[in-house]
py3Dmol code that shows the C-alpha trace and the ligand (Angstrom):
import py3Dmol

protein = """\
ATOM      1  CA  UNK A   1     -61.254   5.667  38.122  1.00  0.00           C
ATOM      2  CA  UNK A   2     -59.556   2.860  36.315  1.00  0.00           C
ATOM      3  CA  UNK A   3     -60.066   4.820  33.182  1.00  0.00           C
ATOM      4  CA  UNK A   4     -58.401   7.837  34.646  1.00  0.00           C
ATOM      5  CA  UNK A   5     -55.472   5.888  35.762  1.00  0.00           C
ATOM      6  CA  UNK A   6     -55.366   4.639  32.468  1.00  0.00           C
ATOM      7  CA  UNK A   7     -55.436   8.084  30.656  1.00  0.00           C
ATOM      8  CA  UNK A   8     -52.691   9.222  33.056  1.00  0.00           C
ATOM      9  CA  UNK A   9     -50.382   6.332  32.414  1.00  0.00           C
ATOM     10  CA  UNK A  10     -51.308   7.051  28.574  1.00  0.00           C
ATOM     11  CA  UNK A  11     -50.200  10.727  29.003  1.00  0.00           C
ATOM     12  CA  UNK A  12     -47.262   9.860  31.052  1.00  0.00           C
ATOM     13  CA  UNK A  13     -46.025   7.629  28.309  1.00  0.00           C
ATOM     14  CA  UNK A  14     -46.511  10.047  25.537  1.00  0.00           C
ATOM     15  CA  UNK A  15     -44.492  12.604  27.593  1.00  0.00           C
ATOM     16  CA  UNK A  16     -41.702  10.436  28.245  1.00  0.00           C
ATOM     17  CA  UNK A  17     -41.546   9.522  24.503  1.00  0.00           C
ATOM     18  CA  UNK A  18     -41.859  13.145  23.460  1.00  0.00           C
ATOM     19  CA  UNK A  19     -39.219  14.206  26.018  1.00  0.00           C
ATOM     20  CA  UNK A  20     -36.837  11.497  24.846  1.00  0.00           C
ATOM     21  CA  UNK A  21     -37.368  12.534  20.917  1.00  0.00           C
ATOM     22  CA  UNK A  22     -36.935  16.215  21.672  1.00  0.00           C
ATOM     23  CA  UNK A  23     -34.118  16.463  23.961  1.00  0.00           C
ATOM     24  CA  UNK A  24     -30.773  16.953  21.970  1.00  0.00           C
ATOM     25  CA  UNK A  25     -28.203  13.949  22.786  1.00  0.00           C
ATOM     26  CA  UNK A  26     -25.233  15.013  24.681  1.00  0.00           C
ATOM     27  CA  UNK A  27     -22.319  15.491  22.352  1.00  0.00           C
ATOM     28  CA  UNK A  28     -20.087  12.484  22.875  1.00  0.00           C
ATOM     29  CA  UNK A  29     -16.617  13.171  24.048  1.00  0.00           C
ATOM     30  CA  UNK A  30     -14.345  13.418  20.842  1.00  0.00           C
ATOM     31  CA  UNK A  31     -12.538  10.204  20.246  1.00  0.00           C
ATOM     32  CA  UNK A  32      -8.741  11.173  20.591  1.00  0.00           C
ATOM     33  CA  UNK A  33      -7.687   8.797  18.066  1.00  0.00           C
ATOM     34  CA  UNK A  34      -9.956  10.434  15.343  1.00  0.00           C
ATOM     35  CA  UNK A  35      -8.731  13.842  16.105  1.00  0.00           C
ATOM     36  CA  UNK A  36      -4.989  12.845  15.970  1.00  0.00           C
ATOM     37  CA  UNK A  37      -5.419  10.559  12.730  1.00  0.00           C
ATOM     38  CA  UNK A  38      -4.018  12.473   9.815  1.00  0.00           C
ATOM     39  CA  UNK A  39      -4.733  12.054   6.082  1.00  0.00           C
ATOM     40  CA  UNK A  40      -1.950  10.922   3.862  1.00  0.00           C
ATOM     41  CA  UNK A  41       0.383  13.441   2.784  1.00  0.00           C
ATOM     42  CA  UNK A  42       0.525  14.617  -1.078  1.00  0.00           C
ATOM     43  CA  UNK A  43       3.266  13.026  -2.962  1.00  0.00           C
ATOM     44  CA  UNK A  44       3.747  12.650  -6.715  1.00  0.00           C
ATOM     45  CA  UNK A  45       5.937  10.245  -8.687  1.00  0.00           C
ATOM     46  CA  UNK A  46       7.525   9.824 -12.146  1.00  0.00           C
ATOM     47  CA  UNK A  47       4.716   7.378 -12.773  1.00  0.00           C
ATOM     48  CA  UNK A  48       1.796   9.562 -11.421  1.00  0.00           C
ATOM     49  CA  UNK A  49      -0.708  10.848 -13.878  1.00  0.00           C
ATOM     50  CA  UNK A  50      -2.193   9.317 -17.076  1.00  0.00           C
ATOM     51  CA  UNK A  51       1.188   9.609 -19.069  1.00  0.00           C
ATOM     52  CA  UNK A  52       3.825   8.676 -16.234  1.00  0.00           C
ATOM     53  CA  UNK A  53       6.088   5.872 -16.559  1.00  0.00           C
ATOM     54  CA  UNK A  54       8.127   4.228 -13.838  1.00  0.00           C
ATOM     55  CA  UNK A  55      11.686   5.559 -13.056  1.00  0.00           C
ATOM     56  CA  UNK A  56      13.578   2.479 -13.385  1.00  0.00           C
ATOM     57  CA  UNK A  57      16.565   3.717 -11.312  1.00  0.00           C
ATOM     58  CA  UNK A  58      14.174   4.682  -8.664  1.00  0.00           C
ATOM     59  CA  UNK A  59      12.578   1.273  -8.586  1.00  0.00           C
ATOM     60  CA  UNK A  60      16.019  -0.387  -8.257  1.00  0.00           C
ATOM     61  CA  UNK A  61      16.764   1.998  -5.237  1.00  0.00           C
ATOM     62  CA  UNK A  62      13.461   1.011  -3.852  1.00  0.00           C
ATOM     63  CA  UNK A  63      14.232  -2.652  -4.100  1.00  0.00           C
ATOM     64  CA  UNK A  64      17.442  -2.012  -2.336  1.00  0.00           C
ATOM     65  CA  UNK A  65      15.520  -0.451   0.549  1.00  0.00           C
ATOM     66  CA  UNK A  66      13.070  -3.380   0.533  1.00  0.00           C
ATOM     67  CA  UNK A  67      15.970  -5.883   0.436  1.00  0.00           C
ATOM     68  CA  UNK A  68      18.261  -4.220   3.173  1.00  0.00           C
ATOM     69  CA  UNK A  69      15.322  -2.849   5.419  1.00  0.00           C
ATOM     70  CA  UNK A  70      11.950  -4.175   5.056  1.00  0.00           C
ATOM     71  CA  UNK A  71      12.639  -7.693   4.119  1.00  0.00           C
ATOM     72  CA  UNK A  72      13.786  -8.444   7.517  1.00  0.00           C
ATOM     73  CA  UNK A  73       9.966  -8.525   8.668  1.00  0.00           C
ATOM     74  CA  UNK A  74       8.026  -8.424   5.637  1.00  0.00           C
ATOM     75  CA  UNK A  75       7.627 -10.932   2.721  1.00  0.00           C
ATOM     76  CA  UNK A  76       6.765 -10.102  -0.938  1.00  0.00           C
ATOM     77  CA  UNK A  77       5.584 -13.455  -2.111  1.00  0.00           C
ATOM     78  CA  UNK A  78       4.018 -12.684  -5.173  1.00  0.00           C
ATOM     79  CA  UNK A  79       7.398 -11.563  -6.691  1.00  0.00           C
ATOM     80  CA  UNK A  80       9.877 -14.035  -8.048  1.00  0.00           C
ATOM     81  CA  UNK A  81      13.534 -13.099  -8.381  1.00  0.00           C
ATOM     82  CA  UNK A  82      13.214 -12.972 -12.340  1.00  0.00           C
ATOM     83  CA  UNK A  83      10.644 -10.304 -12.113  1.00  0.00           C
ATOM     84  CA  UNK A  84      13.438  -7.905 -11.172  1.00  0.00           C
ATOM     85  CA  UNK A  85      14.582  -8.076 -14.848  1.00  0.00           C
ATOM     86  CA  UNK A  86      11.564  -5.840 -15.480  1.00  0.00           C
ATOM     87  CA  UNK A  87      12.936  -2.990 -13.578  1.00  0.00           C
ATOM     88  CA  UNK A  88      16.458  -3.103 -15.365  1.00  0.00           C
ATOM     89  CA  UNK A  89      18.435  -5.763 -13.543  1.00  0.00           C
ATOM     90  CA  UNK A  90      20.293  -7.951 -15.964  1.00  0.00           C
ATOM     91  CA  UNK A  91      19.857 -11.732 -16.026  1.00  0.00           C
ATOM     92  CA  UNK A  92      23.251 -12.194 -14.299  1.00  0.00           C
ATOM     93  CA  UNK A  93      22.523  -9.526 -11.693  1.00  0.00           C
ATOM     94  CA  UNK A  94      19.194 -11.251 -10.783  1.00  0.00           C
ATOM     95  CA  UNK A  95      20.967 -14.692 -10.564  1.00  0.00           C
ATOM     96  CA  UNK A  96      23.496 -13.179  -8.107  1.00  0.00           C
ATOM     97  CA  UNK A  97      20.592 -11.572  -6.011  1.00  0.00           C
ATOM     98  CA  UNK A  98      18.819 -14.902  -5.887  1.00  0.00           C
ATOM     99  CA  UNK A  99      21.891 -16.774  -4.941  1.00  0.00           C
ATOM    100  CA  UNK A 100      22.207 -14.770  -1.659  1.00  0.00           C
ATOM    101  CA  UNK A 101      19.278 -16.697  -0.315  1.00  0.00           C
ATOM    102  CA  UNK A 102      18.716 -20.320   0.597  1.00  0.00           C
ATOM    103  CA  UNK A 103      15.516 -22.310  -0.153  1.00  0.00           C
ATOM    104  CA  UNK A 104      14.613 -25.663   1.402  1.00  0.00           C
ATOM    105  CA  UNK A 105      14.568 -28.468  -0.969  1.00  0.00           C
ATOM    106  CA  UNK A 106      14.924 -32.336  -0.804  1.00  0.00           C
ATOM    107  CA  UNK A 107      18.429 -33.937  -1.300  1.00  0.00           C
ATOM    108  CA  UNK A 108      17.806 -36.205  -4.445  1.00  0.00           C
ATOM    109  CA  UNK A 109      20.362 -38.724  -3.216  1.00  0.00           C
ATOM    110  CA  UNK A 110      19.170 -39.180   0.306  1.00  0.00           C
ATOM    111  CA  UNK A 111      15.711 -37.902   0.543  1.00  0.00           C
ATOM    112  CA  UNK A 112      16.752 -35.663   3.415  1.00  0.00           C
ATOM    113  CA  UNK A 113      15.437 -32.034   3.586  1.00  0.00           C
ATOM    114  CA  UNK A 114      18.273 -29.783   2.951  1.00  0.00           C
ATOM    115  CA  UNK A 115      18.613 -26.221   1.472  1.00  0.00           C
ATOM    116  CA  UNK A 116      19.993 -24.824  -1.871  1.00  0.00           C
ATOM    117  CA  UNK A 117      20.745 -21.443  -3.233  1.00  0.00           C
ATOM    118  CA  UNK A 118      17.653 -19.681  -4.672  1.00  0.00           C
ATOM    119  CA  UNK A 119      17.485 -19.482  -8.521  1.00  0.00           C
ATOM    120  CA  UNK A 120      15.706 -16.573 -10.523  1.00  0.00           C
ATOM    121  CA  UNK A 121      12.331 -18.660 -10.772  1.00  0.00           C
ATOM    122  CA  UNK A 122      12.026 -18.952  -6.960  1.00  0.00           C
ATOM    123  CA  UNK A 123       9.755 -16.583  -5.192  1.00  0.00           C
ATOM    124  CA  UNK A 124      11.161 -14.069  -2.827  1.00  0.00           C
ATOM    125  CA  UNK A 125      12.455 -15.050   0.383  1.00  0.00           C
ATOM    126  CA  UNK A 126      10.006 -15.142   3.279  1.00  0.00           C
ATOM    127  CA  UNK A 127      11.379 -13.796   6.461  1.00  0.00           C
ATOM    128  CA  UNK A 128       9.058 -16.092   8.790  1.00  0.00           C
ATOM    129  CA  UNK A 129       7.724 -19.391   7.820  1.00  0.00           C
ATOM    130  CA  UNK A 130       4.083 -18.420   8.697  1.00  0.00           C
ATOM    131  CA  UNK A 131       1.968 -15.969  10.509  1.00  0.00           C
ATOM    132  CA  UNK A 132       2.229 -17.432  13.877  1.00  0.00           C
ATOM    133  CA  UNK A 133       6.141 -17.256  13.645  1.00  0.00           C
ATOM    134  CA  UNK A 134       5.872 -13.760  12.359  1.00  0.00           C
ATOM    135  CA  UNK A 135       3.630 -12.701  15.261  1.00  0.00           C
ATOM    136  CA  UNK A 136       5.897 -14.536  17.838  1.00  0.00           C
ATOM    137  CA  UNK A 137       8.740 -12.138  16.514  1.00  0.00           C
ATOM    138  CA  UNK A 138       6.892  -9.046  16.448  1.00  0.00           C
ATOM    139  CA  UNK A 139       5.020  -8.360  19.626  1.00  0.00           C
ATOM    140  CA  UNK A 140       2.266 -10.329  18.339  1.00  0.00           C
ATOM    141  CA  UNK A 141       1.558  -7.672  15.452  1.00  0.00           C
ATOM    142  CA  UNK A 142       1.698  -9.182  11.766  1.00  0.00           C
ATOM    143  CA  UNK A 143       3.864  -7.618   9.455  1.00  0.00           C
ATOM    144  CA  UNK A 144       1.698  -8.053   6.257  1.00  0.00           C
ATOM    145  CA  UNK A 145       3.127  -9.265   2.918  1.00  0.00           C
ATOM    146  CA  UNK A 146       4.012  -6.148   0.865  1.00  0.00           C
ATOM    147  CA  UNK A 147       3.421  -7.441  -2.656  1.00  0.00           C
ATOM    148  CA  UNK A 148       0.040  -5.932  -2.942  1.00  0.00           C
ATOM    149  CA  UNK A 149      -0.004  -3.414   0.019  1.00  0.00           C
ATOM    150  CA  UNK A 150      -0.253  -0.404  -2.285  1.00  0.00           C
ATOM    151  CA  UNK A 151      -3.620  -1.844  -3.806  1.00  0.00           C
ATOM    152  CA  UNK A 152      -4.744  -3.159  -0.342  1.00  0.00           C
ATOM    153  CA  UNK A 153      -4.781   0.190   1.455  1.00  0.00           C
ATOM    154  CA  UNK A 154      -6.871   3.327   0.517  1.00  0.00           C
ATOM    155  CA  UNK A 155      -4.610   6.282  -0.837  1.00  0.00           C
ATOM    156  CA  UNK A 156      -2.005   3.431  -1.732  1.00  0.00           C
ATOM    157  CA  UNK A 157       1.300   5.104  -2.305  1.00  0.00           C
ATOM    158  CA  UNK A 158       0.381   8.244  -0.365  1.00  0.00           C
ATOM    159  CA  UNK A 159      -0.546   6.232   2.678  1.00  0.00           C
ATOM    160  CA  UNK A 160       2.738   3.977   2.493  1.00  0.00           C
ATOM    161  CA  UNK A 161       4.946   6.983   2.003  1.00  0.00           C
ATOM    162  CA  UNK A 162       3.086   8.982   4.901  1.00  0.00           C
ATOM    163  CA  UNK A 163       3.529   6.098   7.184  1.00  0.00           C
ATOM    164  CA  UNK A 164       7.167   5.447   6.484  1.00  0.00           C
ATOM    165  CA  UNK A 165       7.695   9.311   6.872  1.00  0.00           C
ATOM    166  CA  UNK A 166       5.255   9.873   9.795  1.00  0.00           C
ATOM    167  CA  UNK A 167       7.340   8.795  12.922  1.00  0.00           C
ATOM    168  CA  UNK A 168       9.157  10.940  15.231  1.00  0.00           C
ATOM    169  CA  UNK A 169       6.531  13.150  16.485  1.00  0.00           C
ATOM    170  CA  UNK A 170       5.764  13.383  20.303  1.00  0.00           C
ATOM    171  CA  UNK A 171       2.099  12.590  20.854  1.00  0.00           C
ATOM    172  CA  UNK A 172       0.230  15.478  22.559  1.00  0.00           C
ATOM    173  CA  UNK A 173      -0.034  16.061  26.215  1.00  0.00           C
ATOM    174  CA  UNK A 174      -2.109  13.158  27.976  1.00  0.00           C
ATOM    175  CA  UNK A 175      -2.156  10.864  25.117  1.00  0.00           C
ATOM    176  CA  UNK A 176      -0.815   7.542  26.305  1.00  0.00           C
ATOM    177  CA  UNK A 177       1.029   5.428  23.674  1.00  0.00           C
ATOM    178  CA  UNK A 178       0.534   1.785  24.851  1.00  0.00           C
ATOM    179  CA  UNK A 179       3.656  -0.208  25.481  1.00  0.00           C
ATOM    180  CA  UNK A 180       5.380  -1.774  22.528  1.00  0.00           C
ATOM    181  CA  UNK A 181       3.588   0.488  20.048  1.00  0.00           C
ATOM    182  CA  UNK A 182       4.971   3.659  18.258  1.00  0.00           C
ATOM    183  CA  UNK A 183       3.235   6.853  17.728  1.00  0.00           C
ATOM    184  CA  UNK A 184       2.369   7.473  13.872  1.00  0.00           C
ATOM    185  CA  UNK A 185      -0.598   9.707  13.029  1.00  0.00           C
ATOM    186  CA  UNK A 186      -1.019   8.310   9.703  1.00  0.00           C
ATOM    187  CA  UNK A 187      -1.943   4.863  10.948  1.00  0.00           C
ATOM    188  CA  UNK A 188      -5.505   4.354  11.622  1.00  0.00           C
ATOM    189  CA  UNK A 189      -5.134   3.821  15.366  1.00  0.00           C
ATOM    190  CA  UNK A 190      -2.205   6.310  15.455  1.00  0.00           C
ATOM    191  CA  UNK A 191      -0.292   3.661  17.514  1.00  0.00           C
ATOM    192  CA  UNK A 192       1.625   1.135  15.110  1.00  0.00           C
ATOM    193  CA  UNK A 193       3.631  -2.055  16.117  1.00  0.00           C
ATOM    194  CA  UNK A 194       6.182  -1.327  13.667  1.00  0.00           C
ATOM    195  CA  UNK A 195       9.116   0.422  14.895  1.00  0.00           C
ATOM    196  CA  UNK A 196      10.536   3.496  12.618  1.00  0.00           C
ATOM    197  CA  UNK A 197      12.005   1.203   9.870  1.00  0.00           C
ATOM    198  CA  UNK A 198      13.949   4.240   8.097  1.00  0.00           C
ATOM    199  CA  UNK A 199      16.769   6.425   9.495  1.00  0.00           C
ATOM    200  CA  UNK A 200      18.916   8.749   7.335  1.00  0.00           C
ATOM    201  CA  UNK A 201      21.690   7.123   5.527  1.00  0.00           C
ATOM    202  CA  UNK A 202      20.346   3.582   6.422  1.00  0.00           C
ATOM    203  CA  UNK A 203      21.365   2.331   2.993  1.00  0.00           C
ATOM    204  CA  UNK A 204      24.061   3.385   0.581  1.00  0.00           C
ATOM    205  CA  UNK A 205      22.763   3.996  -2.822  1.00  0.00           C
ATOM    206  CA  UNK A 206      25.209   3.002  -5.653  1.00  0.00           C
ATOM    207  CA  UNK A 207      24.028   5.942  -8.016  1.00  0.00           C
ATOM    208  CA  UNK A 208      25.112   8.383  -5.170  1.00  0.00           C
ATOM    209  CA  UNK A 209      21.524   9.670  -4.296  1.00  0.00           C
ATOM    210  CA  UNK A 210      21.450  10.651  -0.776  1.00  0.00           C
ATOM    211  CA  UNK A 211      19.660   8.289   1.255  1.00  0.00           C
ATOM    212  CA  UNK A 212      17.294  10.615   3.302  1.00  0.00           C
ATOM    213  CA  UNK A 213      14.400   9.084   5.100  1.00  0.00           C
ATOM    214  CA  UNK A 214      12.064  11.049   2.659  1.00  0.00           C
ATOM    215  CA  UNK A 215      14.133   9.654  -0.475  1.00  0.00           C
ATOM    216  CA  UNK A 216      13.990   5.989   0.865  1.00  0.00           C
ATOM    217  CA  UNK A 217      10.278   6.235   1.710  1.00  0.00           C
ATOM    218  CA  UNK A 218       9.786   7.517  -1.936  1.00  0.00           C
ATOM    219  CA  UNK A 219      11.882   4.953  -3.575  1.00  0.00           C
ATOM    220  CA  UNK A 220      10.366   1.885  -1.634  1.00  0.00           C
ATOM    221  CA  UNK A 221       6.919   3.319  -2.140  1.00  0.00           C
ATOM    222  CA  UNK A 222       7.531   3.233  -6.013  1.00  0.00           C
ATOM    223  CA  UNK A 223       8.914  -0.214  -5.861  1.00  0.00           C
ATOM    224  CA  UNK A 224       5.955  -1.365  -3.998  1.00  0.00           C
ATOM    225  CA  UNK A 225       3.429   0.234  -6.542  1.00  0.00           C
ATOM    226  CA  UNK A 226       5.543  -1.517  -9.357  1.00  0.00           C
ATOM    227  CA  UNK A 227       5.378  -4.816  -7.446  1.00  0.00           C
ATOM    228  CA  UNK A 228       1.520  -4.363  -6.939  1.00  0.00           C
ATOM    229  CA  UNK A 229       0.733  -3.138 -10.584  1.00  0.00           C
ATOM    230  CA  UNK A 230       3.715  -4.192 -12.947  1.00  0.00           C
ATOM    231  CA  UNK A 231       1.454  -3.714 -15.816  1.00  0.00           C
ATOM    232  CA  UNK A 232       0.855   0.074 -15.368  1.00  0.00           C
ATOM    233  CA  UNK A 233       2.761   1.166 -18.251  1.00  0.00           C
ATOM    234  CA  UNK A 234       1.247  -1.360 -20.688  1.00  0.00           C
ATOM    235  CA  UNK A 235      -2.036  -0.527 -19.393  1.00  0.00           C
ATOM    236  CA  UNK A 236      -1.640   3.028 -19.924  1.00  0.00           C
ATOM    237  CA  UNK A 237      -0.120   2.465 -23.304  1.00  0.00           C
ATOM    238  CA  UNK A 238      -3.010   0.332 -24.515  1.00  0.00           C
ATOM    239  CA  UNK A 239      -5.621   3.189 -23.267  1.00  0.00           C
ATOM    240  CA  UNK A 240      -3.694   5.888 -25.303  1.00  0.00           C
ATOM    241  CA  UNK A 241      -3.655   3.703 -28.381  1.00  0.00           C
ATOM    242  CA  UNK A 242      -7.315   2.844 -27.970  1.00  0.00           C
ATOM    243  CA  UNK A 243      -8.517   6.398 -27.649  1.00  0.00           C
ATOM    244  CA  UNK A 244      -6.246   7.320 -30.621  1.00  0.00           C
ATOM    245  CA  UNK A 245      -7.965   4.551 -32.512  1.00  0.00           C
ATOM    246  CA  UNK A 246     -11.466   5.737 -31.541  1.00  0.00           C
ATOM    247  CA  UNK A 247     -10.676   9.356 -32.584  1.00  0.00           C
ATOM    248  CA  UNK A 248      -9.787   8.172 -36.080  1.00  0.00           C
ATOM    249  CA  UNK A 249     -12.713   5.867 -36.142  1.00  0.00           C
ATOM    250  CA  UNK A 250     -14.934   8.924 -35.384  1.00  0.00           C
ATOM    251  CA  UNK A 251     -13.409  11.085 -38.238  1.00  0.00           C
ATOM    252  CA  UNK A 252     -13.637   8.269 -40.719  1.00  0.00           C
ATOM    253  CA  UNK A 253     -17.365   7.668 -39.613  1.00  0.00           C
ATOM    254  CA  UNK A 254     -18.016  11.347 -39.876  1.00  0.00           C
ATOM    255  CA  UNK A 255     -16.535  11.518 -43.454  1.00  0.00           C
ATOM    256  CA  UNK A 256     -18.410   8.539 -44.688  1.00  0.00           C
ATOM    257  CA  UNK A 257     -21.635   9.935 -43.188  1.00  0.00           C
ATOM    258  CA  UNK A 258     -21.127  13.196 -45.426  1.00  0.00           C
ATOM    259  CA  UNK A 259     -20.298  11.002 -48.219  1.00  0.00           C
ATOM    260  CA  UNK A 260     -23.409   8.570 -48.206  1.00  0.00           C
ATOM    261  CA  UNK A 261     -25.770  11.485 -47.656  1.00  0.00           C
ATOM    262  CA  UNK A 262     -23.982  13.977 -49.918  1.00  0.00           C
ATOM    263  CA  UNK A 263     -26.491  13.457 -52.822  1.00  0.00           C
ATOM    264  CA  UNK A 264     -29.786  13.530 -50.819  1.00  0.00           C
ATOM    265  CA  UNK A 265     -31.777  16.741 -50.769  1.00  0.00           C
ATOM    266  CA  UNK A 266     -33.634  17.929 -47.713  1.00  0.00           C
TER     267      UNK A 266
END
"""
ligand_1 = """\
43
HEC
C 11.207 -5.035 12.517
C 10.402 -5.502 11.708
C 9.734 -4.409 10.639
C 10.752 -3.789 9.561
C 12.131 -3.887 9.364
C 9.498 -3.279 8.866
N 8.264 -3.619 9.273
Fe 6.674 -2.834 8.445
N 5.408 -3.721 9.789
C 6.038 -4.449 10.742
C 4.980 -4.771 11.543
C 5.036 -5.582 12.975
C 3.643 -4.206 11.147
C 2.376 -4.388 11.684
C 2.005 -3.040 12.357
C 0.743 -3.322 13.168
O -0.433 -3.983 12.583
O 0.388 -2.470 13.953
C 4.037 -3.674 9.934
C 3.319 -2.924 9.103
C 3.580 -2.317 7.839
C 2.723 -1.881 6.783
C 1.196 -1.970 6.979
C 0.609 -0.755 7.714
C -0.996 -1.044 7.595
O -1.676 -0.318 7.157
O -1.598 -1.998 8.018
C 3.361 -1.408 5.901
C 2.964 -0.590 4.704
C 4.800 -1.691 6.330
N 4.807 -2.229 7.436
C 5.769 -1.155 5.383
C 7.282 -1.324 5.671
C 8.300 -1.056 4.748
C 7.997 -0.309 3.444
C 9.355 -1.167 5.449
C 10.673 -1.072 5.014
C 11.214 0.325 4.815
C 8.995 -1.892 6.723
N 7.689 -1.892 6.876
C 9.847 -2.491 7.684
C 7.243 -4.818 11.053
C 8.281 -4.114 10.277
"""
view = py3Dmol.view(width=600, height=400)
view.addModel(protein, "pdb")
view.setStyle({"model": 0}, {"cartoon": {"style": "trace"}})
view.addModel(ligand_1, "xyz")
view.setStyle({"model": 1}, {"stick": {}})
view.zoomTo()
view.show()
């Protein structure tokens, strides 16, 4: 009898195991965020492709957008004002840009902390002294430093451009955007704490370019790419020279091979 019960329990166990293994899993309800999240838009720049070079005028416009809009919340701590000479500003212009900001220092006479106008070797002005202060001012969200953001995010430039131009759509029926957040399908959670930073004609470009949201987003994205990878042009040039050198070397090696083996009979 005990043996029979044992066998029955064994069968039952096997049955439950097989049943569990063979019944298909119920399809999980699709995650609405995954459905709404979009891949970045396609966008090309003067510096795209293996031979592209930066468009200096565009970088300067991008800096203007950063300075007049983004720098209210985002720092770019890896840049010093003098780096702006690399995108075509003259030393005098750089001096003037730096002098618009104040940095803290010590009064040599009294030893008290005080401020002085920034000079070209100073790092870019930081809008908040630290992350806590930045969060306190931004609904507990942290506006990241933008120096390396193009390298820090998948699809770099395309992502930043899409994010900046991705506002303004109404979320689908039934999708609730939490209080204090904004709908943007290019952000990973489709709700971003950053309010739409760009609106048409927000800046006035000195070169007469029309400041549409699309144009400003392109310009500032190009500027952020330069900031993250200022050596891009040098790196590409070095690559091309290296390839040319290797090609010439290959021809020389082939010719010397012919020469060395010329007299040898098969
Ligand atoms: C009013 C403040 C404010 C301004 C102005 C602002 N941002 Fe932001 N930004 C934020 C905050 C806050 C976040 C963090 C968002 C989050 O985590 O939900 C953020 C996040 C970002 C991110 C990162 C998104 C990610 O993937 O983590 C990028 C890129 C960005 N901002 C670019 C810009 C650019 C470019 C400008 C200027 C055109 C700009 N921001 C202007 C507040 C601002």
